[in-house]
C-alpha positions as CSV (number, residue, x, y, z in Angstrom):
1,M,-9.7,-4.3,-74.3
2,A,-12.3,-3.0,-76.7
3,E,-12.8,0.7,-76.9
4,F,-16.4,2.1,-76.5
5,A,-17.7,5.6,-77.4
6,F,-20.0,6.3,-74.4
7,R,-22.1,9.4,-74.9
8,E,-23.9,11.5,-72.3
9,G,-27.7,12.1,-72.7
10,R,-30.1,10.2,-74.8
11,G,-29.1,8.8,-78.2
12,N,-31.0,9.0,-81.4
13,H,-32.5,5.5,-82.0
14,A,-34.5,6.4,-85.1
15,R,-32.3,4.7,-87.6
16,F,-32.3,1.5,-85.6
17,R,-36.1,1.6,-85.5
18,R,-36.3,1.8,-89.3
19,S,-34.6,-1.6,-89.7
20,P,-37.2,-4.2,-90.9
21,E,-35.7,-6.9,-88.8
22,V,-35.7,-4.7,-85.6
23,I,-39.3,-3.7,-86.5
24,R,-40.2,-7.4,-86.6
25,W,-38.3,-8.2,-83.4
26,N,-40.1,-5.3,-81.6
27,R,-43.5,-6.5,-82.8
28,E,-42.8,-10.0,-81.6
29,L,-41.7,-8.8,-78.2
30,S,-44.8,-6.5,-77.9
31,L,-47.1,-9.6,-78.1
32,R,-46.1,-10.0,-74.4
33,S,-45.2,-6.5,-73.3
34,K,-44.9,-3.2,-75.2
35,L,-42.8,-1.8,-72.4
36,T,-40.2,-4.5,-72.5
37,A,-40.2,-4.5,-76.4
38,D,-39.4,-0.8,-76.6
39,G,-36.9,-1.0,-73.7
40,Y,-35.0,-3.8,-75.5
41,V,-34.8,-1.8,-78.8
42,R,-33.4,1.2,-76.9
43,R,-30.7,-1.0,-75.3
44,L,-29.8,-2.7,-78.5
45,A,-29.4,0.6,-80.2
46,L,-27.4,2.0,-77.1
47,F,-24.9,-1.0,-77.3
48,C,-24.5,-0.9,-81.0
49,D,-23.9,2.8,-81.1
50,T,-21.4,2.6,-78.3
51,A,-19.6,-0.4,-79.8
52,G,-19.7,0.9,-83.3
53,L,-21.6,-2.1,-84.6
54,S,-24.9,-2.5,-86.6
55,P,-27.5,-5.0,-85.3
56,G,-26.9,-7.2,-88.3
57,E,-23.0,-7.2,-87.8
58,L,-23.5,-8.2,-84.2
59,V,-25.5,-11.1,-85.4
60,R,-22.9,-12.3,-87.9
61,R,-20.1,-11.9,-85.4
62,A,-22.0,-14.0,-82.8
63,R,-22.7,-16.6,-85.3
64,N,-19.2,-16.9,-86.8
65,R,-16.9,-15.7,-84.0
66,P,-18.8,-16.3,-80.7
67,E,-15.7,-16.0,-78.6
68,S,-15.0,-12.4,-79.9
69,V,-18.5,-11.4,-79.0
70,R,-18.1,-12.9,-75.4
71,R,-15.0,-10.8,-75.0
72,L,-16.7,-7.8,-76.3
73,L,-19.6,-8.1,-74.0
74,A,-17.3,-8.8,-71.0
75,D,-15.2,-5.6,-71.9
76,Y,-18.5,-3.6,-72.2
77,A,-19.7,-4.9,-68.8
78,V,-16.3,-3.8,-67.2
79,A,-16.4,-0.5,-68.9
80,Q,-20.0,0.3,-67.7
81,Q,-19.0,-0.8,-64.2
82,D,-16.1,1.5,-64.2
83,R,-18.6,4.3,-65.1
84,G,-20.6,3.6,-62.1
85,R,-23.5,1.8,-63.7
86,S,-25.4,-0.6,-61.5
87,P,-25.3,-4.4,-62.0
88,A,-29.1,-4.3,-62.9
89,Y,-28.5,-1.6,-65.6
90,I,-25.7,-3.8,-67.2
91,R,-27.8,-7.1,-67.0
92,K,-30.7,-5.4,-68.7
93,V,-28.6,-4.5,-71.6
94,L,-27.1,-8.0,-71.9
95,F,-30.6,-9.5,-71.7
96,A,-31.7,-7.3,-74.6
97,L,-28.7,-8.5,-76.8
98,R,-29.4,-12.1,-76.0
99,S,-33.1,-11.6,-77.0
100,W,-31.9,-10.0,-80.3
101,L,-29.4,-12.8,-81.0
102,D,-32.0,-15.4,-80.2
103,H,-34.6,-13.7,-82.5
104,N,-32.0,-14.2,-85.3
105,G,-31.5,-17.9,-84.6
106,V,-28.2,-17.5,-82.7
107,E,-28.2,-19.4,-79.4
108,F,-25.7,-17.3,-77.3
109,T,-25.4,-18.5,-73.8
110,R,-22.0,-17.1,-72.9
111,L,-23.0,-13.8,-71.4
112,P,-20.7,-12.4,-68.7
113,K,-21.8,-13.0,-65.1
114,I,-22.6,-9.8,-63.4
115,G,-22.4,-9.8,-59.5
116,G,-24.2,-7.7,-57.2
117,R,-27.8,-7.3,-56.2
118,D,-30.7,-5.5,-58.0
119,G,-32.1,-2.4,-56.3
120,V,-28.9,-1.3,-54.4
121,T,-29.5,2.3,-55.7
122,I,-32.8,2.5,-54.0
123,E,-32.4,0.3,-50.9
124,N,-32.4,3.4,-48.7
125,E,-35.4,4.9,-50.3
126,R,-37.9,6.0,-47.7
127,V,-41.7,5.5,-48.1
128,P,-43.3,9.0,-48.1
129,S,-45.2,9.9,-44.9
130,A,-48.7,11.6,-44.8
131,E,-47.0,15.0,-44.4
132,D,-44.8,14.3,-47.5
133,L,-47.9,13.5,-49.5
134,R,-49.6,16.6,-48.3
135,R,-46.6,18.6,-49.5
136,L,-46.7,16.8,-52.9
137,L,-50.4,17.3,-53.5
138,G,-50.0,21.0,-52.7
139,V,-47.8,21.5,-55.9
140,L,-49.5,19.1,-58.3
141,S,-52.1,19.9,-60.9
142,A,-55.7,18.5,-60.5
143,R,-54.6,15.6,-62.8
144,G,-51.5,15.0,-60.9
145,R,-53.4,14.8,-57.6
146,V,-55.6,12.1,-59.1
147,C,-52.5,10.1,-60.3
148,A,-50.7,10.4,-57.0
149,L,-53.8,9.4,-54.9
150,L,-54.6,6.5,-57.2
151,M,-51.2,5.1,-56.5
152,A,-50.9,6.0,-52.9
153,Q,-54.6,5.1,-51.8
154,S,-55.7,2.6,-54.4
155,G,-52.4,0.9,-55.1
156,V,-52.6,0.9,-58.9
157,R,-49.5,0.9,-61.1
158,P,-48.7,3.8,-63.4
159,G,-49.2,1.5,-66.4
160,V,-52.9,1.1,-65.2
161,L,-53.6,4.8,-65.6
162,G,-52.1,5.0,-69.1
163,S,-50.4,2.7,-71.5
164,I,-46.8,3.2,-72.9
165,D,-48.2,4.4,-76.3
166,A,-51.1,6.4,-74.8
167,S,-53.7,4.1,-76.5
168,D,-55.5,2.9,-73.4
169,G,-55.8,3.5,-69.7
170,L,-58.2,3.6,-66.8
171,R,-61.6,4.8,-68.0
172,L,-64.4,6.6,-66.3
173,G,-66.5,3.5,-66.9
174,D,-64.0,1.6,-64.7
175,L,-65.5,3.5,-61.7
176,P,-68.9,1.9,-61.7
177,E,-70.1,4.0,-58.7
178,F,-69.4,7.3,-60.4
179,D,-72.5,8.9,-61.8
180,L,-71.6,10.7,-65.1
181,T,-74.9,12.5,-65.2
182,K,-74.8,14.1,-61.8
183,L,-70.9,14.0,-61.7
184,E,-70.8,12.6,-58.2
185,F,-70.1,9.2,-56.5
186,C,-73.1,7.1,-55.4
187,R,-71.0,5.4,-52.8
188,V,-67.7,5.9,-51.0
189,P,-65.4,4.0,-50.7
190,F,-66.0,3.3,-54.4
191,V,-64.9,0.4,-56.5
192,V,-62.0,0.9,-59.1
193,R,-62.0,-1.9,-61.6
194,V,-58.8,-2.7,-63.4
195,R,-59.5,-4.5,-66.7
196,S,-57.3,-7.4,-67.7
197,T,-55.8,-5.3,-70.6
198,R,-54.4,-2.9,-68.0
199,D,-53.4,-5.5,-65.4
200,K,-49.7,-6.6,-65.5
201,M,-50.7,-10.1,-64.7
202,G,-53.3,-10.1,-67.4
203,K,-56.2,-11.2,-65.2
204,G,-57.9,-8.0,-64.0
205,F,-58.7,-7.2,-60.4
206,L,-60.4,-4.5,-58.4
207,T,-59.4,-2.0,-55.6
208,F,-61.1,0.9,-53.9
209,G,-60.9,4.7,-53.5
210,G,-61.6,6.7,-50.4
211,P,-63.1,10.2,-49.8
212,E,-59.9,12.1,-50.6
213,L,-59.4,10.4,-54.0
214,A,-63.1,11.0,-54.7
215,E,-62.8,14.7,-54.0
216,A,-59.7,14.9,-56.3
217,I,-61.4,13.0,-59.1
218,L,-64.5,15.3,-58.8
219,A,-62.4,18.4,-58.8
220,Y,-60.5,17.1,-61.9
221,V,-63.6,16.1,-63.8
222,H,-65.4,19.4,-63.3
223,E,-62.3,21.2,-64.5
224,R,-62.4,19.1,-67.7
225,V,-66.1,19.7,-68.2
226,A,-65.6,23.4,-67.7
227,R,-62.9,23.3,-70.5
228,G,-65.6,21.8,-72.8
229,E,-64.7,18.2,-72.8
230,M,-67.3,15.6,-73.6
231,L,-67.3,12.9,-71.0
232,A,-68.5,9.2,-71.6
233,P,-67.8,5.9,-69.9
234,E,-65.1,5.3,-72.5
235,S,-63.4,8.6,-71.6
236,P,-60.1,8.4,-69.8
237,L,-60.0,8.9,-66.2
238,V,-56.6,10.5,-66.6
239,G,-56.6,12.5,-69.9
240,A,-53.9,14.2,-72.0
241,L,-53.6,17.9,-71.2
242,G,-55.9,19.9,-73.5
243,S,-57.6,17.0,-74.9
244,G,-61.3,17.1,-75.7
245,V,-61.2,20.8,-76.3
246,G,-61.3,22.6,-79.8
247,R,-58.5,24.9,-80.9
248,E,-58.2,27.8,-78.6
249,G,-61.2,26.5,-76.5
250,K,-63.6,26.8,-79.4
251,G,-65.4,24.3,-81.6
252,P,-67.6,21.4,-80.6
253,K,-67.0,19.2,-77.6
254,Q,-64.7,16.3,-78.1
255,A,-63.9,13.1,-76.2
256,G,-60.5,13.2,-74.2
257,T,-57.4,11.2,-75.3
258,F,-55.3,8.9,-73.1
259,V,-52.0,9.9,-71.7
260,S,-48.9,7.8,-71.7
261,T,-47.3,6.1,-68.7
262,K,-44.2,8.1,-69.3
263,S,-46.1,11.4,-69.1
264,I,-47.8,10.4,-66.0
265,T,-44.5,9.5,-64.3
266,L,-42.8,12.7,-65.5
267,D,-45.5,14.9,-64.1
268,L,-45.3,13.3,-60.7
269,R,-41.5,13.3,-60.8
270,E,-41.5,17.1,-61.5
271,G,-44.0,17.6,-58.6
272,I,-41.9,15.6,-56.3
273,R,-38.8,17.8,-57.1
274,R,-40.8,21.0,-56.7
275,S,-42.0,20.0,-53.3
276,G,-38.5,19.4,-52.1
277,L,-38.7,15.6,-51.8
278,A,-36.6,12.9,-53.1
279,F,-38.3,9.6,-54.2
280,R,-39.4,7.9,-57.3
281,P,-43.1,8.2,-58.4
282,Y,-43.5,4.4,-58.1
283,V,-42.8,4.8,-54.3
284,L,-46.3,6.1,-54.0
285,R,-47.5,2.6,-54.6
286,A,-45.2,1.4,-51.8
287,R,-47.0,3.7,-49.4
288,F,-50.2,1.9,-50.2
289,A,-48.6,-1.4,-49.5
290,T,-47.0,-0.2,-46.2
291,A,-50.4,1.3,-45.1
292,C,-52.2,-2.0,-45.9
293,L,-49.6,-3.9,-44.0
294,L,-50.3,-1.7,-40.9
295,G,-53.9,-2.4,-41.4
296,E,-53.1,-6.2,-41.5
297,Q,-51.3,-5.9,-38.2
298,H,-54.3,-4.2,-36.7
299,G,-56.8,-6.7,-38.1
300,T,-58.5,-4.4,-40.7
301,V,-57.5,-6.4,-43.8
302,T,-56.1,-9.8,-44.6
303,R,-52.9,-10.5,-46.5
304,D,-54.8,-12.2,-49.4
305,V,-57.1,-9.1,-49.9
306,R,-54.1,-6.7,-49.8
307,E,-52.4,-8.7,-52.4
308,F,-55.4,-8.8,-54.5
309,W,-55.9,-5.0,-54.3
310,M,-52.5,-4.4,-55.6
311,G,-52.9,-6.8,-58.6
312,H,-50.3,-9.3,-57.4
313,D,-50.2,-13.0,-58.3
314,L,-52.6,-14.8,-56.0
315,G,-50.3,-17.7,-55.8
316,S,-52.3,-20.6,-54.3
317,V,-54.9,-22.6,-56.0
318,Q,-57.4,-21.7,-53.2
319,N,-57.0,-18.0,-53.9
320,R,-57.4,-18.4,-57.6
321,Y,-60.8,-20.1,-57.0
322,T,-61.9,-17.4,-54.6
323,L,-60.4,-14.0,-55.2
324,G,-59.3,-14.9,-58.7
325,K,-62.9,-15.6,-60.0
326,R,-65.7,-13.1,-60.5
327,L,-66.5,-11.7,-57.1
328,T,-70.1,-11.8,-55.6
329,D,-71.7,-8.6,-54.4
330,E,-71.2,-9.9,-50.8
331,T,-67.5,-10.3,-51.3
332,V,-67.1,-6.9,-52.8
333,D,-69.2,-5.3,-49.9
334,A,-66.9,-7.2,-47.4
335,M,-63.9,-5.9,-49.2
336,R,-65.3,-2.3,-49.1
337,A,-65.8,-2.6,-45.4
338,S,-62.2,-3.9,-45.0
339,Y,-60.9,-0.9,-47.1
340,E,-63.0,1.6,-45.0
341,R,-61.4,0.3,-41.8
342,T,-58.0,0.6,-43.4
343,L,-58.6,4.2,-44.5
344,P,-56.9,5.8,-41.3
345,F,-53.6,4.3,-42.4
346,L,-54.1,5.4,-46.0
347,S,-55.4,8.9,-45.5
348,V,-53.3,12.0,-46.0
349,L,-55.5,14.0,-43.5
350,Q,-56.8,11.5,-40.8
351,V,-54.6,10.1,-38.0
352,P,-55.0,6.4,-37.3
353,R,-57.1,5.9,-34.2
354,T,-55.7,4.0,-31.2
355,S,-56.9,0.5,-31.6
356,N,-59.3,-1.1,-29.0
357,E,-56.6,-3.6,-28.1
358,E,-54.2,-0.8,-27.0
359,V,-57.0,0.6,-24.8
360,Y,-57.7,-2.8,-23.3
361,K,-54.1,-3.2,-22.3
362,V,-54.0,0.1,-20.6
363,I,-57.2,-0.8,-18.6
364,L,-55.8,-4.2,-17.5
365,E,-52.4,-2.7,-16.5
366,M,-54.4,-0.1,-14.3
367,A,-56.1,-3.0,-12.7
368,G,-52.7,-4.5,-11.6
369,L,-52.0,-7.1,-14.3
370,D,-48.4,-6.8,-15.6
371,A,-47.4,-7.2,-19.3
372,A,-46.8,-11.0,-19.0
373,E,-50.3,-11.6,-17.5
374,V,-51.9,-9.5,-20.2
375,A,-50.0,-11.4,-22.9
376,K,-51.3,-14.7,-21.6
377,L,-54.8,-13.6,-22.2
378,G,-54.4,-13.7,-26.0
379,P,-56.4,-11.5,-28.4
380,L,-58.3,-8.9,-26.3
381,N,-61.9,-8.1,-26.7
382,S,-64.6,-6.7,-24.3
383,E,-65.5,-10.3,-23.0
384,V,-61.9,-11.2,-22.2
385,V,-61.1,-7.9,-20.6
386,L,-64.3,-8.1,-18.4
387,E,-63.6,-11.6,-17.3
388,A,-60.0,-10.7,-16.4
389,L,-61.2,-7.7,-14.4
390,H,-63.7,-9.8,-12.7
391,R,-61.1,-12.4,-11.7
392,A,-58.8,-9.7,-10.5
393,K,-61.4,-8.1,-8.3
394,E,-62.4,-11.5,-6.7
395,A,-58.7,-12.3,-6.1
396,S,-58.2,-8.9,-4.3
397,A,-61.3,-9.3,-2.2
398,S,-60.7,-12.9,-1.2
399,A,-57.0,-12.2,-0.4
400,D,-58.2,-9.8,2.3
401,T,-60.7,-12.3,3.9
402,P,-59.5,-14.4,6.9
403,A,-59.1,-18.1,6.2
404,V,-59.0,-21.3,8.4
405,P,-55.4,-22.3,9.1
406,G,-54.3,-25.1,6.8
407,Q,-57.3,-24.5,4.4
408,Q,-56.8,-25.4,0.9
409,K,-58.5,-23.8,-2.2
410,V,-58.4,-23.5,-5.9
411,V,-57.7,-20.2,-7.4
412,D,-57.0,-18.7,-10.8
413,A,-53.2,-18.8,-11.7
414,T,-53.3,-15.1,-12.4
415,A,-54.5,-14.4,-8.8
416,A,-52.0,-16.7,-7.1
417,E,-49.4,-13.9,-6.6
418,A,-51.9,-11.9,-4.5
419,W,-52.7,-14.9,-2.2
420,I,-49.0,-15.7,-1.7
421,E,-48.3,-12.1,-0.7
422,K,-51.0,-12.6,2.1
423,G,-49.1,-15.7,3.4
424,W,-50.8,-18.5,1.5
425,R,-48.6,-21.3,0.3
426,F,-48.4,-22.7,-3.2
427,V,-49.3,-26.4,-3.3
428,A,-49.6,-27.6,-6.9
429,P,-50.8,-26.5,-10.3
430,L,-54.3,-27.9,-11.2
431,N,-54.3,-27.3,-15.0
432,G,-53.1,-24.6,-17.3
433,S,-55.2,-21.8,-15.5
434,K,-55.9,-22.9,-12.0
435,V,-53.6,-23.6,-8.9
436,V,-54.0,-25.0,-5.5
437,I,-53.0,-22.9,-2.5
438,Q,-53.1,-23.5,1.3
439,A,-53.7,-21.0,4.1
440,P,-51.0,-20.4,6.7
441,E,-50.9,-22.6,9.7
């Protein structure tokens, strides 16, 4: 079995990145995803450093002695598994190696098969509650609170807020209802437009922000203005610390600079630890998904709109031609109203109100209807409830009225039980909602 020199901590990948062929490979991968490209370079460097091979030597061995490389990769997978590495971690390294070999014209298909499911290490991870978020927001900076609420209440990915190389991110101009002159929002909930360059799917979408996020953004923006930063529509919504300010706070005002995705997640991770919590920053986005799912169950938002807000693939052709195209003002306003109705489930401070349907159920049960009878009524609204109460009242009054012996009559099926308790006899069902009963002889 091959020997590997595993090292603790982060390795030095600088010499690998100076290789002209590695640079070319990285640039080719970056055409699709800069994040994937840099990750693949790190994994190639990690493997080569651990196995004592150069990237070029790995290519030559795979071309001339593919069986030896197959055994080497199998030994590496076993060794990493013995060290407690997850199946997903090992697979990602192997995928990076296959990409490197493919880039060099070596079609290597004999990667070892790695069992196990991805995500096992986080399968017990809990979505943070409103109380958890309040604790977290209490220890974060003004910038950190904006990032946390954008993920938890607008559902954006960290990569929307800042790119991997800090060259782009969400801009103040992407909040069309934010007035840069007055430093206030013209309308709340407000639109958050995610450009195609910041969308993982490359299509662009929009979501919304509520009053708590608006308050956090205003506090953060005023803090930046007080430091002397010059704001414009092209300015980053989440800027690098100290950007836009001259040295030691002096000099002319400048535009702020963007912050990297890594810096955003590091800030959030440190805040999560300081607050005594234990979850990944990305789970903040899972809270948005969970809250919208609750809203869907209570009829405040549809599944398609929820998926659109999160920037997911719309899937069906119908959705591509509706939500996937430029939205009309009427559609945006309808989405805004849907988001506002969902706010109680997204809010850190509000408590979701009891739905009307739950209130209706309590009223009907107090009127004498059991759970099965209520379920037969279907979706509850004021008209359905009033009609059910009216029928129950009629049934109760009629059951107390003397009848001619042997008389037959048609009554509502929900009232049949009250008649039978008074001595009436069931004769036959009439249709799905009526029955025929007969008075006692």
